[in-house]
DRENLUMVO-816384 format. One line per 5 residues: number of its first residue (from 0); their letters; for each residue x, y negated, z negated of N, C-alpha, C. Coordinates in pm, whole numbers, plus 32768, in hexadecimal, padded with zeros to 4 digits. Layout:
NUM) a) X:Y:Z:X:Y:Z:X:Y:Z  ... .
***
This chain:
0) maall) 2279:DB5C:6DA0:22C2:DBC9:6E38:2241:DBF8:6E53  21FD:DC43:6E10:219B:DCAA:6E2A:211F:DC25:6E4B  20EA:DBB6:6E09:2087:DB8C:6E2A:208E:DB32:6EC8  2106:DB26:6EDA:210E:DAF8:6F5F:20EB:DB2E:6FA8  2139:DBBC:6FA1:211E:DC28:6FEC:2069:DC3D:7009 .
5) llgga) 203E:DC59:6FA1:1F97:DC55:6F9B:1F36:DC13:6FCE  1F72:DB6B:6FC6:1F43:DAD9:7018:1F49:DAFA:708F  1FDA:DB27:70DB:1FE9:DB4E:7188:1F83:DBAA:71D7  1F98:DBFC:715D:1F41:DCAC:71A9:1E91:DC5E:71D6  1E7D:DBF2:7139:1DE5:DBD4:7160:1DCC:DB93:719B .
10) atgpa) 1E1E:DB3A:71F4:1E59:DACA:7227:1E34:DAE4:72E1  1E6F:DB62:72E1:1E93:DB93:7371:1E10:DBF2:7395  1DD0:DC41:730E:1D9E:DCB6:72F7:1D2F:DC94:7369  1CD3:DC58:735A:1C66:DC35:739E:1C69:DBC8:743E  1CAE:DB8E:7451:1CBE:DB90:74D8:1CBE:DBE5:752A .
15) gasal) 1D53:DC5E:74E7:1D9C:DCCE:7535:1D10:DD0C:753F  1C94:DD20:7506:1C38:DD65:74FF:1BBB:DD37:7568  1BF1:DCAB:759C:1B73:DC8A:759B:1BA3:DCB0:7663  1BE4:DCBD:766B:1C33:DCB5:76F6:1C06:DD62:771D  1BEC:DDB1:76DF:1BB2:DE27:7705:1B31:DE3D:7747 .
20) adpta) 1B1B:DE8D:7789:1A9B:DEA7:77C4:1A2C:DEF9:778C  19C2:DF0E:773D:197F:DF5E:76F3:1971:DFA5:7755  194B:E036:7759:194F:E081:7783:18A0:E0D2:7756  185C:E0B4:774B:17BC:E092:7705:178E:E05A:775A  17CE:DFFA:7766:1750:DF3F:77D8:170A:DF80:7841 .
25) pnprg) 16BB:DF3E:785D:16AC:DF37:78EE:16E8:DF01:7977  16D2:DF53:799B:1728:DF26:7A44:16FF:DEA1:7A37  177C:DE1B:7A2F:175B:DDD2:7A67:1713:DD60:7ADD  175B:DDCC:7B42:1715:DDA5:7BA9:16B8:DE13:7C0E  1670:DE2B:7B70:15C8:DE35:7BCC:15C2:DEC3:7C25 .
30) qrgaq) 161D:DF38:7C0F:1657:DF8E:7C79:15E1:DFCB:7CA1  1572:DFC4:7C4D:1504:E03B:7C6F:149D:DFEF:7CCF  14B8:DFB5:7D2F:147B:DF7D:7DB1:1490:DFEB:7E0E  1450:DFC7:7E4F:1446:DFE7:7EFD:1491:DFF2:7F63  14E5:DF87:7F37:1554:DF40:7FA2:15BC:DFB6:7F6F .
35) gvtde) 15DC:DFC3:7FF6:166B:E02C:7FF0:1664:E0B4:7FDF  15D5:E0F8:7FD1:15C0:E18E:7FD3:15A8:E1AA:8069  1667:E1E4:8067:1690:E204:80DD:16CE:E286:80D3  16D9:E2AD:815B:176A:E330:814E:179D:E368:80F7  17CF:E2B1:80F4:1858:E2EB:808C:183C:E2BA:801F .
40) gltwt) 17D1:E28C:7FDC:1782:E280:7F5A:1777:E31F:7F41  1784:E334:7F94:174B:E405:7F2D:17D7:E43F:7F22  17EA:E45A:7E8F:1875:E490:7E37:1841:E4E7:7E7D  17F4:E56B:7E2A:17C1:E5D4:7DF2:1735:E629:7DEF  1728:E696:7E29:1677:E6D8:7E09:1674:E728:7DCC .
45) rvten) 160E:E730:7D42:166C:E7BF:7D19:15D0:E831:7D20  15BC:E8B3:7D68:1559:E8EA:7D8B:1544:E953:7D0E  14CD:E97C:7CAC:14D8:E9E7:7C86:1478:E9E8:7C52  146C:EA7D:7C2D:13F8:EAD8:7C3E:136C:EA56:7BE2  13A0:EA42:7B9C:1342:E9CC:7B54:132F:E944:7B3A .
50) rreal) 1396:E908:7B95:13B2:E880:7B9A:13F8:E865:7C11  13B9:E7D9:7C0A:1400:E7A8:7CC2:1444:E726:7CA1  14CD:E703:7C97:14E4:E646:7C79:157A:E63F:7CDC  1541:E594:7CFA:15C8:E57E:7D6C:1630:E520:7CEC  165E:E4DB:7D2D:16CE:E45D:7D01:16E4:E432:7D74 .
55) ingir) 1676:E3AC:7D74:164E:E32E:7DDF:1679:E2CB:7D9B  16FF:E27E:7DEE:173C:E1F2:7D87:171C:E204:7D0B  179F:E292:7CCD:1797:E268:7C72:1743:E29F:7BDF  16AE:E28D:7C04:1634:E2A2:7BB0:1606:E30F:7BE5  15F9:E368:7B7E:15B7:E433:7BA8:1528:E40B:7BC9 .
60) vtegd) 14F2:E458:7C10:1472:E46F:7C3A:1429:E4E2:7C35  13F4:E4F5:7C16:137A:E58E:7C85:130D:E55E:7CD1  12BA:E5D2:7CFC:124B:E5A3:7D47:11CA:E567:7CE0  11D3:E4F2:7D59:115D:E4AB:7CED:1140:E454:7CE7  11FB:E40A:7CF7:1224:E3C0:7CB0:1233:E353:7D1B .
65) rlggv) 1203:E2CF:7CCB:1224:E242:7D1E:12C3:E20B:7CEB  12F9:E1E8:7D57:137A:E1A3:7D67:138A:E121:7DB9  132B:E09E:7D5A:1318:E01D:7D7B:1270:E02A:7DD8  1299:E014:7E86:1230:E023:7ED5:123A:E0DA:7F14  126B:E10D:7EDE:1297:E1B0:7F0D:1299:E1FB:7EE3 .
70) rilri) 121D:E217:7F22:11F6:E2C3:7EA8:121E:E34F:7EF9  124D:E37C:7E8C:1298:E3D7:7E91:1234:E487:7E8B  1252:E4A5:7F61:11A9:E52C:7F33:11FF:E587:7F20  125E:E5CC:7F8D:12B4:E661:7F54:1318:E668:7F4A  1360:E6BA:7F08:13F2:E6AC:7ED9:1435:E742:7EEC .
75) rhgav) 144B:E76F:7F6E:14A7:E7D4:7F9D:1547:E7DD:7F9A  157D:E861:7FAC:15F9:E845:7FA9:1642:E7F2:802F  16AE:E78D:7FEA:16D6:E74F:803A:167E:E6C2:8093  15EE:E6C0:8089:15B2:E64D:8092:154D:E62D:8048  14FE:E59E:8064:1489:E558:7FEF:140B:E519:809F .
80) mieta) 139E:E568:8064:1337:E50F:80B9:12F5:E4A5:804D  131F:E425:80CD:12EE:E3C0:8057:1293:E385:80A7  1255:E323:8052:11B7:E2C4:80B8:11B2:E240:808E  11E9:E20E:80FB:11EA:E16E:8101:1157:E10E:8116  1150:E09B:8123:10E1:E049:8143:10D6:E07F:81ED .
85) sgrst) 116F:E0D9:820B:11A6:E065:82C3:1150:E15F:82D4  1153:E198:8281:1135:E200:829B:1185:E22B:825E  11AF:E2F1:827D:11D6:E352:825C:12A8:E373:829B  12DA:E382:822E:134C:E38C:8270:138F:E404:8216  1414:E42F:826C:1465:E48D:81F7:14ED:E44F:81E7 .
90) lrlqp) 14F3:E46F:816D:15B2:E43E:815A:15C3:E4B7:8160  164C:E4CF:8167:16B7:E54F:8191:1728:E538:8168  175C:E5A9:810F:17D9:E5B2:80DE:1875:E597:817F  18BD:E57B:8154:1929:E588:81E9:1944:E5E8:8194  197F:E62D:820C:19C8:E68C:821C:1A24:E6D9:81C7 .
95) srikq) 1A72:E68A:81A7:1AFA:E68A:8158:1AC2:E675:808E  1A50:E676:809B:1A0E:E662:7FF4:19BE:E6C4:7FE5  196F:E728:8040:1948:E7A0:8040:19B7:E81E:8001  198A:E848:7F5D:19A4:E8CE:7F4F:196E:E926:7F8C  1983:E99B:7F9F:193C:EA30:7FAF:193D:EA50:7F76 .
100) rp) 190E:EAD8:7F4B:191A:EB2F:7EE6:1941:EBB3:7F0E  19B7:EBEF:7EBE:1A1A:EC5C:7EE0:19CD:ECDB:7F1E .
***
């Protein structure tokens, strides 16, 4: 009886595991492109004495980084200045997403 239970578990184990997504695998949609870089894609900005970073389309960026065809020029509290082939623009956090310091 124990042998049957072991065989049954072995038969379903790998099949069930293949249905789970690997959190370390690269994004299959290739979200590193410039498409979709909008105000809605800007999730947060962090500005400290030593570092400026932002989260755009789920990707953490710093000043000087490239996100597809978009270059990150400057990161400020609540805004990110970008440059594309068509020129410069600024992504802004939506007012409901901005957290003010006490």
